[in-house]
C-alpha positions as CSV (number, residue, x, y, z in Angstrom):
1,M,-8.2,15.9,3.9
2,S,-11.6,14.4,4.8
3,Y,-13.0,14.9,8.2
4,L,-15.6,12.2,7.8
5,T,-15.7,9.7,10.6
6,G,-17.2,6.4,11.3
7,D,-19.1,4.3,8.7
8,T,-20.0,7.0,6.2
9,G,-19.6,4.8,3.1
10,P,-17.4,5.0,0.0
11,V,-16.9,8.3,-1.8
12,D,-19.6,9.1,-4.4
13,Y,-17.4,10.1,-7.4
14,E,-20.4,11.2,-9.5
15,A,-21.6,13.5,-6.7
16,L,-18.1,15.1,-6.6
17,Q,-18.3,15.7,-10.4
18,R,-21.8,17.3,-10.0
19,I,-20.5,19.5,-7.1
20,R,-17.5,20.6,-9.3
21,D,-19.9,21.5,-12.2
22,I,-22.1,23.5,-9.8
23,F,-19.1,25.5,-8.5
24,L,-17.8,26.1,-12.1
25,A,-21.2,27.2,-13.3
26,N,-22.2,29.4,-10.3
27,E,-19.2,30.8,-8.7
28,P,-17.2,33.3,-10.8
29,L,-14.4,33.5,-8.2
30,V,-13.3,29.9,-8.9
31,T,-9.7,30.1,-10.2
32,H,-8.7,26.4,-10.0
33,H,-10.2,23.0,-9.4
34,A,-8.9,19.5,-9.0
35,L,-10.7,16.2,-8.7
36,S,-8.6,13.3,-7.7
37,G,-8.9,10.1,-9.7
38,R,-11.8,7.7,-9.3
39,L,-9.4,5.0,-8.2
40,D,-7.7,7.2,-5.5
41,P,-8.3,5.6,-2.1
42,Q,-10.1,8.7,-0.9
43,P,-11.2,10.9,-3.8
44,E,-11.7,14.6,-3.0
45,L,-12.6,17.7,-4.9
46,N,-10.5,20.8,-4.3
47,V,-11.8,24.2,-5.5
48,T,-9.7,27.4,-5.2
49,V,-11.5,30.8,-5.1
50,G,-9.7,34.0,-5.9
51,E,-10.8,36.0,-2.9
52,G,-10.9,35.4,0.8
53,F,-11.9,37.1,4.1
54,G,-9.9,40.1,5.3
55,S,-6.5,40.3,3.6
56,S,-6.5,36.7,2.4
57,P,-6.1,36.7,-1.4
58,S,-7.8,33.3,-1.8
59,G,-9.5,30.4,-0.2
60,R,-10.0,26.7,-0.9
61,F,-12.9,24.3,-0.6
62,D,-11.9,20.6,0.0
63,I,-15.1,18.5,-0.5
64,V,-16.0,14.9,0.0
65,W,-19.5,13.3,-0.6
66,T,-20.2,9.7,0.2
67,E,-22.6,7.1,-1.2
68,R,-24.5,7.3,2.1
69,D,-25.0,11.1,1.6
70,C,-22.5,12.1,4.2
71,Y,-20.5,15.1,3.3
72,N,-17.8,17.5,4.2
73,F,-17.3,21.0,2.7
74,H,-14.2,22.3,4.3
75,Y,-13.2,25.9,3.6
76,T,-9.7,27.1,4.5
77,E,-7.5,30.1,4.0
78,T,-3.8,30.5,4.5
79,D,-4.5,33.5,6.8
80,G,-6.2,31.1,9.3
81,V,-9.9,31.0,8.5
82,D,-11.2,27.4,8.7
83,L,-14.9,26.3,8.7
84,R,-16.8,23.2,7.7
85,F,-20.3,22.1,6.8
86,D,-20.6,18.4,7.6
87,R,-23.2,15.7,7.6
88,H,-22.1,12.5,9.3
89,P,-22.6,10.9,12.7
90,E,-20.5,12.6,15.3
91,P,-20.7,12.2,19.1
92,N,-22.2,15.2,20.9
93,A,-23.3,16.9,17.6
94,P,-26.3,16.8,15.3
95,E,-25.8,14.7,12.1
96,K,-25.8,18.0,10.1
97,H,-23.4,20.3,11.8
98,F,-21.1,23.3,11.2
99,H,-17.6,23.8,12.5
100,E,-17.3,27.5,13.2
101,P,-14.5,29.9,12.2
102,P,-11.9,30.9,12.7
103,D,-10.4,27.4,13.5
104,A,-13.4,25.0,12.9
105,N,-13.0,23.7,16.5
106,T,-16.5,24.5,17.7
107,T,-19.4,22.5,16.5
108,V,-23.0,23.9,16.2
109,P,-26.1,22.8,14.3
110,S,-25.9,23.5,10.6
111,C,-28.3,26.0,9.0
112,I,-28.4,23.7,5.9
113,E,-31.4,21.4,6.2
114,V,-31.7,20.3,2.6
115,E,-30.2,16.9,1.5
116,P,-29.8,16.5,-2.3
117,V,-26.2,17.0,-3.4
118,D,-27.1,19.8,-5.8
119,V,-29.1,21.8,-3.3
120,V,-26.5,21.3,-0.5
121,T,-23.9,22.6,-2.8
122,W,-25.9,25.7,-3.8
123,A,-26.6,26.2,-0.1
124,V,-22.9,26.1,0.9
125,L,-22.1,28.5,-1.9
126,K,-24.9,30.9,-0.9
127,C,-23.8,30.8,2.8
128,W,-20.1,31.4,1.9
129,R,-20.9,34.1,-0.7
130,T,-23.1,36.0,1.7
131,A,-20.5,36.0,4.4
132,L,-17.8,37.0,1.9
133,E,-19.8,39.9,0.6
134,H,-19.9,41.2,4.2
135,D,-16.2,40.2,4.8
136,D,-17.3,38.3,7.9
137,P,-16.8,34.6,8.2
138,S,-18.9,34.4,11.3
139,L,-22.0,34.9,9.1
140,V,-21.5,31.7,7.1
141,N,-23.9,29.6,9.2
142,T,-26.5,32.3,9.8
143,R,-28.9,31.9,6.9
144,S,-32.3,30.2,7.4
145,N,-32.4,26.9,5.5
146,P,-30.5,28.0,2.4
147,P,-30.4,28.2,-0.6
């Protein structure tokens, strides 16, 4: 499910393919991935990882990237951890923002300042991986302009 709002433009399918390829090449915990069809009304990339925070055995990234370079990297676990890196217009939040765990209800500025799709993807992976290695989802948005 995409959390993009407003006039963010159509989904950039080629960007989703690049993001998928970066996940597959750089994250050994990827256990499954699915990219909905190009003709789907709202294409989305889903990537499952075989480890989560605390006792969660896995997590999932649901990703959307638009032709106007708006994005949504939503990470969720069945045990209740939700967080999101977003770039899109949103009232009362900076264009690049982060929805904090555990429930992604609180919005703060994002630590990710870069903009190219490849570099944003590496940054999201670096932020998530750093927090996972410390088993602390509150650390996801604490890096300084990753990657």
